[in-house]
C-alpha positions as a Markdown table, in Angstrom:
| # | Residue | x | y | z |
|---|---|---|---|---|
| 1 | Unk | -12.2 | -18.3 | -14.0 |
| 2 | Unk | -10.7 | -16.4 | -11.1 |
| 3 | Unk | -7.5 | -15.0 | -9.7 |
| 4 | Unk | -8.5 | -15.5 | -6.1 |
| 5 | Unk | -5.4 | -15.4 | -3.8 |
| 6 | Unk | -6.9 | -17.4 | -1.1 |
| 7 | Unk | -9.0 | -20.3 | -2.4 |
| 8 | Unk | -7.5 | -23.4 | -1.0 |
| 9 | Unk | -7.3 | -26.7 | -2.9 |
| 10 | Unk | -9.0 | -29.5 | -0.9 |
| 11 | Unk | -5.8 | -31.5 | -0.7 |
| 12 | Unk | -4.1 | -28.7 | 1.1 |
| 13 | Unk | -7.1 | -27.7 | 3.2 |
| 14 | Unk | -7.6 | -31.1 | 4.7 |
| 15 | Unk | -4.0 | -32.1 | 5.2 |
| 16 | Unk | -3.1 | -31.6 | 8.9 |
| 17 | Unk | 0.3 | -30.0 | 9.3 |
| 18 | Unk | 3.0 | -31.9 | 11.1 |
| 19 | Unk | 4.2 | -28.8 | 12.8 |
| 20 | Unk | 2.0 | -25.6 | 13.1 |
| 21 | Unk | 5.0 | -23.2 | 13.1 |
| 22 | Unk | 6.7 | -25.0 | 10.2 |
| 23 | Unk | 3.5 | -24.9 | 8.2 |
| 24 | Unk | 3.1 | -21.2 | 8.9 |
| 25 | Unk | 6.6 | -20.5 | 7.7 |
| 26 | Unk | 6.1 | -22.7 | 4.6 |
| 27 | Unk | 2.9 | -21.0 | 3.7 |
| 28 | Unk | 3.9 | -17.4 | 4.4 |
| 29 | Unk | 3.6 | -15.0 | 1.5 |
| 30 | Unk | 4.2 | -11.2 | 1.1 |
| 31 | Unk | 0.5 | -10.4 | 1.0 |
| 32 | Unk | 0.7 | -10.4 | 4.8 |
| 33 | Unk | 2.5 | -7.1 | 4.6 |
| 34 | Unk | -0.8 | -5.5 | 3.5 |
| 35 | Unk | -1.7 | -5.8 | 7.2 |
| 36 | Unk | 1.2 | -3.4 | 8.0 |
| 37 | Unk | 0.1 | -1.1 | 5.3 |
| 38 | Unk | -3.4 | -0.9 | 6.7 |
| 39 | Unk | -2.4 | -0.6 | 10.3 |
| 40 | Unk | 0.3 | 2.0 | 9.5 |
| 41 | Unk | -1.9 | 4.2 | 7.5 |
| 42 | Unk | -4.7 | 4.1 | 10.2 |
| 43 | Unk | -2.1 | 5.3 | 12.8 |
| 44 | Unk | -1.0 | 8.2 | 10.6 |
| 45 | Unk | -4.6 | 9.1 | 9.7 |
| 46 | Unk | -5.8 | 9.1 | 13.3 |
| 47 | Unk | -2.9 | 11.4 | 14.2 |
| 48 | Unk | -4.1 | 13.9 | 11.7 |
| 49 | Unk | -7.8 | 13.5 | 12.1 |
| 50 | Unk | -9.8 | 16.6 | 12.9 |
| 51 | Unk | -11.7 | 14.8 | 15.6 |
| 52 | Unk | -11.6 | 15.9 | 19.2 |
| 53 | Unk | -11.2 | 12.6 | 21.1 |
| 54 | Unk | -9.0 | 12.6 | 24.3 |
| 55 | Unk | -6.1 | 10.2 | 23.9 |
| 56 | Unk | -6.4 | 9.8 | 20.1 |
| 57 | Unk | -2.7 | 10.7 | 19.6 |
| 58 | Unk | -1.8 | 7.9 | 22.1 |
| 59 | Unk | -4.0 | 5.4 | 20.3 |
| 60 | Unk | -2.4 | 6.3 | 17.0 |
| 61 | Unk | 1.1 | 6.0 | 18.5 |
| 62 | Unk | 0.2 | 2.6 | 20.0 |
| 63 | Unk | -1.0 | 1.4 | 16.5 |
| 64 | Unk | 2.3 | 2.6 | 15.1 |
| 65 | Unk | 4.2 | 0.6 | 17.7 |
| 66 | Unk | 2.0 | -2.4 | 16.9 |
| 67 | Unk | 2.8 | -2.0 | 13.2 |
| 68 | Unk | 6.5 | -2.1 | 13.9 |
| 69 | Unk | 6.1 | -5.3 | 15.7 |
| 70 | Unk | 3.9 | -6.8 | 13.0 |
| 71 | Unk | 6.5 | -5.8 | 10.3 |
| 72 | Unk | 9.3 | -7.3 | 12.2 |
| 73 | Unk | 7.4 | -10.6 | 12.7 |
| 74 | Unk | 6.4 | -10.8 | 9.1 |
| 75 | Unk | 9.9 | -10.0 | 7.9 |
| 76 | Unk | 11.2 | -12.8 | 10.2 |
| 77 | Unk | 8.6 | -15.3 | 8.9 |
| 78 | Unk | 9.3 | -14.5 | 5.2 |
| 79 | Unk | 13.1 | -14.6 | 5.7 |
| 80 | Unk | 12.6 | -18.0 | 7.4 |
| 81 | Unk | 10.7 | -19.3 | 4.5 |
| 82 | Unk | 13.5 | -18.4 | 2.1 |
| 83 | Unk | 16.0 | -20.1 | 4.4 |
| 84 | Unk | 14.1 | -23.2 | 5.1 |
| 85 | Unk | 12.1 | -23.7 | 1.9 |
| 86 | Unk | 14.2 | -21.8 | -0.8 |
| 87 | Unk | 12.9 | -24.0 | -3.7 |
| 88 | Unk | 9.3 | -23.4 | -2.8 |
| 89 | Unk | 9.9 | -19.7 | -2.0 |
| 90 | Unk | 11.3 | -19.1 | -5.5 |
| 91 | Unk | 8.0 | -20.2 | -7.1 |
| 92 | Unk | 6.6 | -16.8 | -6.3 |
| 93 | Unk | 8.5 | -15.4 | -9.3 |
| 94 | Unk | 6.3 | -17.5 | -11.6 |
| 95 | Unk | 3.0 | -16.7 | -9.9 |
| 96 | Unk | 1.0 | -14.0 | -11.7 |
| 97 | Unk | -0.8 | -12.8 | -8.6 |
| 98 | Unk | 1.2 | -13.4 | -5.4 |
| 99 | Unk | 4.3 | -11.8 | -6.9 |
| 100 | Unk | 2.5 | -8.5 | -7.1 |
| 101 | Unk | 2.6 | -8.3 | -3.3 |
| 102 | Unk | 6.3 | -7.8 | -3.2 |
| 103 | Unk | 5.3 | -4.1 | -3.4 |
| 104 | Unk | 3.5 | -4.4 | -0.1 |
| 105 | Unk | 6.9 | -4.7 | 1.7 |
| 106 | Unk | 8.2 | -1.2 | 0.9 |
| 107 | Unk | 4.8 | 0.3 | 1.3 |
| 108 | Unk | 4.4 | -1.2 | 4.8 |
| 109 | Unk | 7.9 | 0.1 | 5.7 |
| 110 | Unk | 7.0 | 3.6 | 4.5 |
| 111 | Unk | 4.2 | 3.8 | 7.1 |
| 112 | Unk | 6.7 | 3.0 | 9.8 |
| 113 | Unk | 9.2 | 5.7 | 8.4 |
| 114 | Unk | 6.4 | 8.3 | 8.5 |
| 115 | Unk | 5.6 | 7.2 | 12.0 |
| 116 | Unk | 9.1 | 8.0 | 13.2 |
| 117 | Unk | 8.5 | 11.6 | 12.1 |
| 118 | Unk | 4.9 | 11.8 | 13.6 |
| 119 | Unk | 5.5 | 9.9 | 16.9 |
| 120 | Unk | 9.3 | 9.4 | 17.2 |
| 121 | Unk | 10.5 | 12.9 | 17.2 |
| 122 | Unk | 8.8 | 13.9 | 20.5 |
| 123 | Unk | 10.6 | 10.9 | 22.2 |
| 124 | Unk | 14.0 | 10.8 | 20.5 |
| 125 | Unk | 14.4 | 14.1 | 18.6 |
| 126 | Unk | 17.0 | 14.1 | 15.9 |
| 127 | Unk | 17.7 | 10.4 | 16.4 |
| 128 | Unk | 14.2 | 9.6 | 15.1 |
| 129 | Unk | 14.9 | 11.7 | 11.9 |
| 130 | Unk | 18.2 | 9.8 | 11.4 |
| 131 | Unk | 16.4 | 6.4 | 11.7 |
| 132 | Unk | 13.7 | 7.6 | 9.3 |
| 133 | Unk | 16.2 | 8.9 | 6.8 |
| 134 | Unk | 18.2 | 5.6 | 6.8 |
| 135 | Unk | 15.1 | 3.5 | 6.4 |
| 136 | Unk | 13.9 | 5.8 | 3.6 |
| 137 | Unk | 17.0 | 4.9 | 1.5 |
| 138 | Unk | 16.3 | 1.3 | 2.1 |
| 139 | Unk | 12.7 | 1.8 | 1.1 |
| 140 | Unk | 13.9 | 3.6 | -2.1 |
| 141 | Unk | 16.0 | 0.5 | -3.1 |
| 142 | Unk | 13.1 | -1.9 | -2.5 |
| 143 | Unk | 10.5 | 0.3 | -4.3 |
| 144 | Unk | 12.7 | 0.6 | -7.3 |
| 145 | Unk | 13.4 | -3.1 | -7.3 |
| 146 | Unk | 9.7 | -3.9 | -7.1 |
| 147 | Unk | 8.8 | -1.3 | -9.7 |
| 148 | Unk | 11.1 | -2.7 | -12.3 |
| 149 | Unk | 11.6 | -6.3 | -11.2 |
| 150 | Unk | 8.0 | -7.5 | -11.0 |
| 151 | Unk | 7.0 | -6.0 | -14.4 |
| 152 | Unk | 10.0 | -7.7 | -15.9 |
| 153 | Unk | 8.8 | -11.0 | -14.4 |
| 154 | Unk | 5.4 | -10.3 | -15.9 |
| 155 | Unk | 7.0 | -9.7 | -19.3 |
| 156 | Unk | 9.2 | -12.8 | -19.3 |
| 157 | Unk | 8.1 | -15.6 | -16.9 |
| 158 | Unk | 4.4 | -15.2 | -16.0 |
| 159 | Unk | 1.1 | -15.8 | -17.8 |
| 160 | Unk | -1.3 | -12.9 | -17.9 |
| 161 | Unk | -4.4 | -11.9 | -19.8 |
| 162 | Unk | -6.7 | -8.9 | -19.8 |
| 163 | Unk | -9.6 | -11.1 | -18.6 |
| 164 | Unk | -7.6 | -12.1 | -15.5 |
| 165 | Unk | -6.3 | -8.6 | -14.8 |
| 166 | Unk | -7.2 | -7.0 | -11.5 |
| 167 | Unk | -5.9 | -3.8 | -9.7 |
| 168 | Unk | -3.3 | -5.9 | -7.9 |
| 169 | Unk | -1.1 | -5.1 | -11.0 |
| 170 | Unk | -0.7 | -1.7 | -9.3 |
| 171 | Unk | 1.0 | -2.9 | -6.1 |
| 172 | Unk | 4.6 | -3.2 | -7.3 |
| 173 | Unk | 4.3 | 0.0 | -9.3 |
| 174 | Unk | 2.8 | 2.2 | -6.6 |
| 175 | Unk | 5.6 | 1.5 | -4.0 |
| 176 | Unk | 7.9 | 4.2 | -5.5 |
| 177 | Unk | 5.0 | 6.7 | -5.3 |
| 178 | Unk | 4.5 | 6.0 | -1.6 |
| 179 | Unk | 8.3 | 6.4 | -1.0 |
| 180 | Unk | 8.0 | 9.8 | -2.8 |
| 181 | Unk | 5.3 | 10.9 | -0.3 |
| 182 | Unk | 7.5 | 9.9 | 2.6 |
| 183 | Unk | 10.3 | 12.1 | 1.1 |
| 184 | Unk | 7.9 | 15.0 | 1.3 |
| 185 | Unk | 7.5 | 14.4 | 5.0 |
| 186 | Unk | 11.2 | 13.9 | 5.6 |
| 187 | Unk | 12.6 | 17.0 | 3.7 |
| 188 | Unk | 11.5 | 19.6 | 6.3 |
| 189 | Unk | 13.4 | 17.7 | 9.1 |
| 190 | Unk | 16.7 | 17.6 | 7.3 |
| 191 | Unk | 19.2 | 20.2 | 8.6 |
| 192 | Unk | 21.5 | 20.1 | 5.6 |
| 193 | Unk | 19.9 | 22.2 | 2.8 |
| 194 | Unk | 21.8 | 20.3 | 0.1 |
| 195 | Unk | 20.5 | 17.0 | 1.5 |
| 196 | Unk | 17.0 | 18.4 | 1.6 |
| 197 | Unk | 17.1 | 19.5 | -2.0 |
| 198 | Unk | 18.5 | 16.2 | -3.1 |
| 199 | Unk | 15.7 | 14.3 | -1.4 |
| 200 | Unk | 13.1 | 16.6 | -2.8 |
| 201 | Unk | 14.3 | 16.1 | -6.4 |
| 202 | Unk | 14.5 | 12.3 | -5.8 |
| 203 | Unk | 11.0 | 12.5 | -4.4 |
| 204 | Unk | 9.7 | 14.0 | -7.6 |
| 205 | Unk | 11.6 | 11.5 | -9.6 |
| 206 | Unk | 10.1 | 8.6 | -7.6 |
| 207 | Unk | 6.7 | 10.1 | -8.1 |
| 208 | Unk | 7.3 | 10.1 | -11.9 |
| 209 | Unk | 8.7 | 6.6 | -11.7 |
| 210 | Unk | 5.4 | 5.4 | -10.6 |
| 211 | Unk | 2.5 | 7.7 | -11.4 |
| 212 | Unk | 2.3 | 7.7 | -15.2 |
| 213 | Unk | 2.6 | 3.9 | -15.4 |
| 214 | Unk | -0.1 | 3.5 | -12.6 |
| 215 | Unk | -2.4 | 5.8 | -14.6 |
| 216 | Unk | -1.8 | 3.7 | -17.7 |
| 217 | Unk | -2.7 | 0.6 | -15.8 |
| 218 | Unk | -5.9 | 2.2 | -14.6 |
| 219 | Unk | -6.9 | 3.0 | -18.2 |
| 220 | Unk | -6.4 | -0.7 | -19.1 |
| 221 | Unk | -8.3 | -1.8 | -16.0 |
| 222 | Unk | -11.4 | 0.3 | -17.1 |
| 223 | Unk | -11.3 | -1.5 | -20.4 |
| 224 | Unk | -11.0 | -4.8 | -18.7 |
| 225 | Unk | -14.0 | -4.0 | -16.5 |
| 226 | Unk | -16.1 | -3.0 | -19.6 |
| 227 | Unk | -15.2 | -6.1 | -21.6 |
| 228 | Unk | -15.1 | -8.7 | -18.9 |
| 229 | Unk | -17.2 | -7.2 | -16.0 |
| 230 | Unk | -16.2 | -7.4 | -12.4 |
| 231 | Unk | -13.7 | -9.9 | -11.1 |
| 232 | Unk | -14.8 | -12.9 | -9.0 |
| 233 | Unk | -16.1 | -12.0 | -5.6 |
| 234 | Unk | -13.0 | -13.5 | -3.9 |
| 235 | Unk | -11.1 | -10.6 | -5.4 |
| 236 | Unk | -13.7 | -7.9 | -4.4 |
| 237 | Unk | -11.3 | -5.9 | -2.3 |
| 238 | Unk | -8.9 | -5.5 | -5.2 |
| 239 | Unk | -11.2 | -2.8 | -6.7 |
| 240 | Unk | -10.2 | -0.5 | -3.9 |
| 241 | Unk | -6.6 | -0.7 | -4.9 |
| 242 | Unk | -7.3 | 1.6 | -7.8 |
| 243 | Unk | -7.8 | 4.4 | -5.3 |
| 244 | Unk | -4.2 | 3.9 | -3.9 |
| 245 | Unk | -2.1 | 5.5 | -6.6 |
| 246 | Unk | -4.5 | 8.4 | -7.0 |
| 247 | Unk | -4.5 | 9.2 | -3.3 |
| 248 | Unk | -0.8 | 8.7 | -2.9 |
| 249 | Unk | -0.1 | 10.7 | -6.0 |
| 250 | Unk | -2.2 | 13.6 | -4.7 |
| 251 | Unk | -0.5 | 13.4 | -1.3 |
| 252 | Unk | 3.0 | 13.3 | -2.9 |
| 253 | Unk | 2.3 | 16.4 | -5.0 |
| 254 | Unk | 0.9 | 18.3 | -1.9 |
| 255 | Unk | 3.8 | 17.3 | 0.4 |
| 256 | Unk | 6.6 | 17.8 | -2.1 |
| 257 | Unk | 5.0 | 21.1 | -3.2 |
| 258 | Unk | 4.9 | 22.4 | 0.3 |
| 259 | Unk | 8.6 | 21.6 | 0.7 |
| 260 | Unk | 9.7 | 23.1 | -2.7 |
| 261 | Unk | 9.8 | 26.9 | -1.9 |
| 262 | Unk | 12.4 | 26.5 | 0.9 |
| 263 | Unk | 14.4 | 23.8 | -0.8 |
| 264 | Unk | 14.7 | 25.5 | -4.2 |
| 265 | Unk | 15.4 | 28.9 | -2.5 |
| 266 | Unk | 18.5 | 27.5 | -1.0 |
| 267 | Unk | 19.6 | 26.5 | -4.5 |
| 268 | Unk | 19.1 | 30.0 | -5.8 |
| 269 | Unk | 16.0 | 29.3 | -7.8 |
| 270 | Unk | 13.1 | 30.4 | -5.6 |
| 271 | Unk | 10.8 | 30.8 | -8.6 |
| 272 | Unk | 10.8 | 27.1 | -9.3 |
| 273 | Unk | 9.8 | 26.4 | -5.7 |
| 274 | Unk | 6.8 | 28.8 | -6.0 |
| 275 | Unk | 5.6 | 27.0 | -9.2 |
| 276 | Unk | 6.1 | 23.6 | -7.6 |
| 277 | Unk | 3.9 | 24.7 | -4.7 |
| 278 | Unk | 1.2 | 25.9 | -6.9 |
| 279 | Unk | 1.3 | 22.7 | -9.0 |
| 280 | Unk | 1.1 | 20.7 | -5.8 |
| 281 | Unk | -2.2 | 22.2 | -4.8 |
| 282 | Unk | -3.7 | 22.2 | -8.3 |
| 283 | Unk | -2.4 | 18.7 | -9.1 |
| 284 | Unk | -3.5 | 17.4 | -5.7 |
| 285 | Unk | -7.0 | 18.8 | -6.2 |
| 286 | Unk | -7.3 | 17.3 | -9.7 |
| 287 | Unk | -6.2 | 13.9 | -8.5 |
| 288 | Unk | -8.5 | 14.2 | -5.5 |
| 289 | Unk | -11.4 | 14.6 | -7.9 |
| 290 | Unk | -10.3 | 11.7 | -10.1 |
| 291 | Unk | -10.0 | 9.6 | -6.8 |
| 292 | Unk | -13.6 | 10.5 | -5.9 |
| 293 | Unk | -14.8 | 8.6 | -9.1 |
| 294 | Unk | -12.8 | 5.5 | -8.1 |
| 295 | Unk | -14.0 | 5.7 | -4.5 |
| 296 | Unk | -17.7 | 5.9 | -5.5 |
| 297 | Unk | -17.2 | 3.1 | -8.0 |
| 298 | Unk | -15.5 | 0.9 | -5.3 |
| 299 | Unk | -18.4 | 1.5 | -2.9 |
| 300 | Unk | -20.9 | 0.5 | -5.6 |
| 301 | Unk | -19.1 | -2.6 | -6.6 |
| 302 | Unk | -18.5 | -3.7 | -3.0 |
| 303 | Unk | -22.2 | -3.3 | -2.3 |
| 304 | Unk | -22.9 | -5.7 | -5.2 |
| 305 | Unk | -20.3 | -8.2 | -3.9 |
| 306 | Unk | -21.9 | -8.1 | -0.4 |
| 307 | Unk | -25.3 | -8.9 | -1.8 |
| 308 | Unk | -23.7 | -11.9 | -3.6 |
| 309 | Unk | -21.8 | -13.1 | -0.5 |
| 310 | Unk | -18.2 | -11.9 | -0.2 |
| 311 | Unk | -16.0 | -14.4 | 1.6 |
| 312 | Unk | -13.4 | -13.1 | 4.0 |
| 313 | Unk | -9.7 | -13.5 | 3.1 |
| 314 | Unk | -6.4 | -11.7 | 3.6 |
| 315 | Unk | -7.1 | -9.7 | 0.5 |
| 316 | Unk | -9.7 | -7.6 | 2.6 |
| 317 | Unk | -6.7 | -5.5 | 3.7 |
| 318 | Unk | -7.0 | -4.0 | 0.2 |
| 319 | Unk | -9.9 | -1.9 | 1.6 |
| 320 | Unk | -7.7 | -0.1 | 4.2 |
| 321 | Unk | -4.6 | 1.4 | 2.7 |
| 322 | Unk | -6.2 | 3.0 | -0.4 |
| 323 | Unk | -8.9 | 4.5 | 1.7 |
| 324 | Unk | -6.4 | 5.6 | 4.3 |
| 325 | Unk | -4.1 | 7.3 | 1.9 |
| 326 | Unk | -7.0 | 9.1 | 0.2 |
| 327 | Unk | -8.2 | 10.3 | 3.6 |
| 328 | Unk | -4.8 | 11.6 | 4.4 |
| 329 | Unk | -4.5 | 13.3 | 1.0 |
| 330 | Unk | -7.9 | 14.9 | 1.6 |
| 331 | Unk | -6.8 | 16.3 | 5.0 |
| 332 | Unk | -3.5 | 17.5 | 3.4 |
| 333 | Unk | -5.5 | 19.3 | 0.7 |
| 334 | Unk | -7.8 | 20.8 | 3.3 |
| 335 | Unk | -4.8 | 22.2 | 5.3 |
| 336 | Unk | -3.3 | 23.9 | 2.2 |
| 337 | Unk | -6.6 | 25.3 | 0.8 |
| 338 | Unk | -8.3 | 26.0 | 4.2 |
| 339 | Unk | -11.6 | 24.6 | 2.9 |
| 340 | Unk | -13.8 | 23.3 | 5.6 |
| 341 | Unk | -15.8 | 20.8 | 3.5 |
| 342 | Unk | -12.5 | 19.0 | 2.7 |
| 343 | Unk | -11.7 | 18.7 | 6.4 |
| 344 | Unk | -15.2 | 17.3 | 7.1 |
| 345 | Unk | -14.8 | 14.8 | 4.3 |
| 346 | Unk | -11.3 | 13.8 | 5.4 |
| 347 | Unk | -12.6 | 13.2 | 9.0 |
| 348 | Unk | -15.5 | 11.1 | 7.8 |
| 349 | Unk | -13.1 | 9.0 | 5.7 |
| 350 | Unk | -10.9 | 8.4 | 8.8 |
| 351 | Unk | -14.0 | 7.2 | 10.8 |
| 352 | Unk | -14.9 | 4.8 | 8.0 |
| 353 | Unk | -11.2 | 3.6 | 7.9 |
| 354 | Unk | -11.3 | 2.9 | 11.6 |
| 355 | Unk | -14.4 | 0.9 | 11.4 |
| 356 | Unk | -13.1 | -1.1 | 8.5 |
| 357 | Unk | -9.8 | -1.7 | 10.2 |
| 358 | Unk | -11.5 | -3.0 | 13.4 |
| 359 | Unk | -13.6 | -5.5 | 11.5 |
| 360 | Unk | -10.8 | -6.7 | 9.3 |
| 361 | Unk | -8.2 | -6.9 | 12.0 |
| 362 | Unk | -10.6 | -8.9 | 14.2 |
| 363 | Unk | -11.3 | -11.4 | 11.5 |
| 364 | Unk | -7.6 | -11.6 | 10.5 |
| 365 | Unk | -6.6 | -12.3 | 14.1 |
| 366 | Unk | -9.1 | -15.2 | 14.2 |
| 367 | Unk | -7.9 | -16.5 | 10.9 |
| 368 | Unk | -4.3 | -16.3 | 11.9 |
| 369 | Unk | -4.9 | -18.0 | 15.3 |
| 370 | Unk | -6.7 | -20.9 | 13.6 |
| 371 | Unk | -4.1 | -20.8 | 10.7 |
| 372 | Unk | -6.6 | -21.0 | 7.8 |
| 373 | Unk | -5.3 | -17.7 | 6.4 |
| 374 | Unk | -1.8 | -19.1 | 5.9 |
| 375 | Unk | -1.9 | -20.3 | 2.3 |
| 376 | Unk | 0.7 | -20.0 | -0.4 |
| 377 | Unk | -0.9 | -20.5 | -3.9 |
| 378 | Unk | 2.6 | -20.6 | -5.3 |
| 379 | Unk | 2.9 | -24.2 | -4.0 |
| 380 | Unk | 0.4 | -25.3 | -6.6 |
| 381 | Unk | 2.4 | -24.2 | -9.7 |
| 382 | Unk | 4.2 | -27.4 | -10.3 |
| 383 | Unk | 1.0 | -29.5 | -10.2 |
| 384 | Unk | -0.8 | -27.6 | -13.0 |
| 385 | Unk | -0.1 | -26.3 | -16.5 |
| 386 | Unk | 1.7 | -23.0 | -16.5 |
| 387 | Unk | -1.1 | -21.2 | -18.3 |
| 388 | Unk | -3.6 | -22.2 | -15.6 |
| 389 | Unk | -1.7 | -21.1 | -12.5 |
| 390 | Unk | -3.8 | -18.1 | -11.8 |
| 391 | Unk | -7.1 | -19.9 | -12.3 |
| 392 | Unk | -6.1 | -22.7 | -9.9 |
| 393 | Unk | -5.9 | -20.3 | -6.9 |
């Protein structure tokens, strides 16, 4: 029994498409937006890396530009699928795995928003901030829709069980948390103190919208691993997704806490800002330690999967964003505590992320060129019993 996203039924695998472009559109699913998540976080991590390499900032900026292009292409392909194949596109609402990847869309967009602040301001100044702020509000709407809408589908339309559970359950939930971290980066660039305070409070609210529920899911995931052991090796990368909400949660607390003193001082309550700053560092350190447990567990389980033979699929992008956001959170904690060992660990994690990204990006480009990675498991739903849909893919 498996919840593999990418296993292809022989009937689909052997059927030659009448038109390659038409088949790509028909088979396109939101899990491709994990490519933008991984590429975007690498760009941001390289820009912050404590590594003295000439031209590193330019490489990071080029990756950000590439990420914008990828996001636009993926958005166009997925929009085209809804226009050309609306009936088939709607099947995603019934699929217990692919629907989770709606959360990848706002998270991919968040890396672009953060890039406008890191790379856009030197080129376009206040215009880059205005674009980032506009996109942030769009990201908020999508994150909230995913965070509520996908769980509602899980409660009402989809078939789930503890045995088939994986960390992909986290994807729609964590989107709001990622948006909260983006708020922490945006607040210092807002000229209007009232707008800055409003975004800061909304950032904390978005963090709370996601983090407690994500922690609850992690508790259930540990129980599932104890009772039913590791998922099928085709879902090996999903184990790294557990690191995502922890790293993002730590980063959100650190960034929002750093903004809090100035924002709350303008509201006449400077004491609240000082408390929030302290909680940001303490909370970030606590979550960083919790994330270390999940990171070590992910390394151990991946080593076991590799010994068994771990086939490549688009799900491998699940290695990148969680590791990247944990690396960025580590560097943020290092900056606020001035601890050298955290800087060294963060730099090492960025190096690991770069190597992983290069391997996965190369294999993804090969799979996309030969079109074997474009597979929509949702198309199988009508041909199998409803309670078997997750097993069939």
